[in-house]
N, C-alpha and C positions, 0 to 999 in steps of 0.2 A: 637700475642700470646693471648691465651684465658685467661680471668679472672678466679679467683678461683670459682666463682659461676657457670660459664659455664662448667668448668672442672668437678665440682661435678654433674651437671645435666647430662652430657653425661656418666659419670661413672655409675650413677644410671640406666640410660637407657640401657646401655650395660648389666648390671647385670640382669635387667628384661628380656632382650632378651635371655640371657643364660638360665634363669629359664624357659622361655616359650618353647624354642626349643631344649635345650640340645645339643647332639652330631650332630643334624641336622643343627646347625648354622655353616655355612662355614666361613663367615667373617662378620665383622662390621667395617666400615671405616667412619671417618669424612672427608668430602670433601667441597670444595668451600671456601668462605671467612674465615671460621673458621680455616683454615690451613694457611692462608696468612696474609699479612699486611693490607688488607682492612677490617678486622673484627672490628666492633664497638660494644662493650658490651651493651646489652640492646636494640640494634637496629638491628644488623645483625642476620639472622637466623643461627641456628646450623643445618647443613645438614648431615644426616646419610644415608649411603647405606648399606643395609642388604642383604646378599646372603645366601639362604638356599639350601640344597641339591635338594629338590623338593618343589615347592610352590603350595599350594592348597587354595581354597576359605576359608576353615576353618582356615588356618594359618592367613589370614587377619582378620577374625572375632575375633580371640582370642586376637588381639591387640587393639580392640575397646576401652577397659577400659583405655588403656595407652595414647591414642592419645591426649585427652583433657589436661591431666596433663603435657605431654611433651610440648604442645603448650604454656602453661603458663610459662614453664621454658625456652622458646625461641628455642625449638627444632621443626623444621618443620616436617610435616608428612614424615616419612622415605620413601626412595625409596627401595622397597622390590622386589627382583628378585630371580631366581634360576640359577643353573649352566647352564642349557640348554638355558635359555633366554640369559644369558651373552654370551655364545658361539655363538649363532645365530644372535645376534643383532649388531655385529661390522660393518656390511655392511650398516645398515640403521640408526644407531645412532653413527657414528664415532665421531662427535663433542662432544656429551655429554660424551662419554666414554673417549675421549682424555682429556676432562676437569677434569674428575675424576682421571684418571691415572696421569695426570700432577701435581695435587694438592690434595693429600689425605693423611690421617694419619691412618694407621691400628690400630684398637682398640681391635680386637679379631680375632683369627683364622689365616687362610692363606691369604697372600696378593695376591689375584687373579688378581688385576688390574695391577700390575707391569709387568706382562708378556703378557698382551693383544697384539694381532697382529692386527693392523688396516691398511687397504690398503689406499694408497695415493689418488687413483682415487675416492674412496668412500668419503673421507674427502673433496676433492675439490668439488664434486657434492653437498654434503650437505651444504657447505659454500654458494654456489650459491642459493640453494633451500631456505636456511634460510634468506639470504639477500633479495631475491625477495619477500618472504612471509612477512617479517617484513616491507618492503617498502609498500606493499599493505595494511597491517594493519595500518601503520602510516598514510597513505593517507585516509583510511576509518575512523579512529578515528578523524582526523581533520574535517571531515564532521559533526561528532557528536558534537564536541565542538564548531563549528561555529567560530565566531570571538572573543570569550572570551580570552583576552590576558593571564590571569592567567592560564587558562586551556591549552592554547597552550604552555606556558612555561613548565608546568608540563609534557605535552606530549613529548616535546623535551628532557627534562632531563631524563624522565623515559625510553624513547626508546634508548637513547644513549648507554647504557650498552649493549643492544642486538647487536648493530653494532660493538661495541668494541670486543665482544666475537667472532663475525665472523672474524674480522681483526686478532684477536689473533690466530685463527685457520689457516688463510692464512699465517701468520708468521710461524706457525709450518711447513707448507708445504715446505717452503724454508729454514728452519733451522735457522731463526733469532729470534725465540721465546725464552724468558727466563722466567721461573716461577717467579711470583711476582705480583705486583700491576697492576691494570688496567691503572694506570698513564703511564706505560712504553709501552703500546701496540701501541697507536696511533703514538708516535714519531718513534718507530721502524719501523712501517709500512710505514710511509711517507719517512723516511730516506732510507730504502732499495729500495722501488719501485719508489722513486723520484716523489711522488705524494703529492699534497698539499690539506689539508682539514682544512682550517683556521677556519671555522665556528664550526666544530666539536671540534677543539682544544679550541676554546673560550667557548663552552658549557661545556666542561670538566672542565675548570677552574671555571666556575660558579657553576657547580655541587659540586666541592670540596670546594666552599666557598672562592676562591681566587679572583674572579671578581664579580662585581654586574651586574644586568641587566641595561643596559643603551641604548640599541638599540631598534628600532621599532620592535615589536614582529612579526607582519605580514611579514615584510621584512626578518627578521631573519628566520622565518619558511620556507619561499620560498627558501632561500639560503640553509637551512639545507636539505630540500627535494632534492634540486639540487645536493648536495654533496653525499647524499645517492644513488641517481641514478647513479652518476659517479662511486661509489663503486660497485654497481651491474654490471655495464657495464664492469668494470675492471675484476671482478671475472669471468664473462662470457667468457672473452677472454683468461683466463688461460688455458694452456694445460690440457688434460684430466688427466694426472698424477700429475698435480700441480707443475711441475718442472719449475716454472717461474724464470726469471732472471730480475734484475733491468734494466729499460729502460731509 
């Protein structure tokens, strides 16, 4: 639940958007952690998605004076799209749109996300694409930080959320996803697919402040990359429509 300061900030932002765009403003919704239990006041961003009837470059420029003020209030730069983009993007951004549809709070206008139609095969494909891409990025960033233990710790903890998001969307494919905290994603994935990711589970406990770092960082990173590769291989073997069953 949002704190009073955050509620005031988003109410003011919506008021500014109404004043800027008038009847052209189709919808404004809050999405992400600000709608769920993972929100931390003063730490988590407030994420807004804005849909206009038609979006032009001038519409972006007119918001320039607002962005810096919103950032100071904890509001991230809004995602601004139009009806046509939303209609045509469900095949290439199914994960992002599923994330919004699953966890959003309408603030103004029509709830255009509630009725989005997203194909299962497109979602399965992006799950694999994202998992493979994030694995490559993880390995690349490890080259940049070298053997710095603190940097490797941050890299693991920062990247964990991206793989949990992939898992959450795989859970959606098989109908075992429930909206809520990231804490529920990994157990649901492991339980349904009968897969074990003990290092990811430990990193999640560390990230949440429940466990301290006590293991060798280099060995932990190698094990983490190994589990990520297992995840990529598993998603690669899912049927094209994502209709996987527990094995």
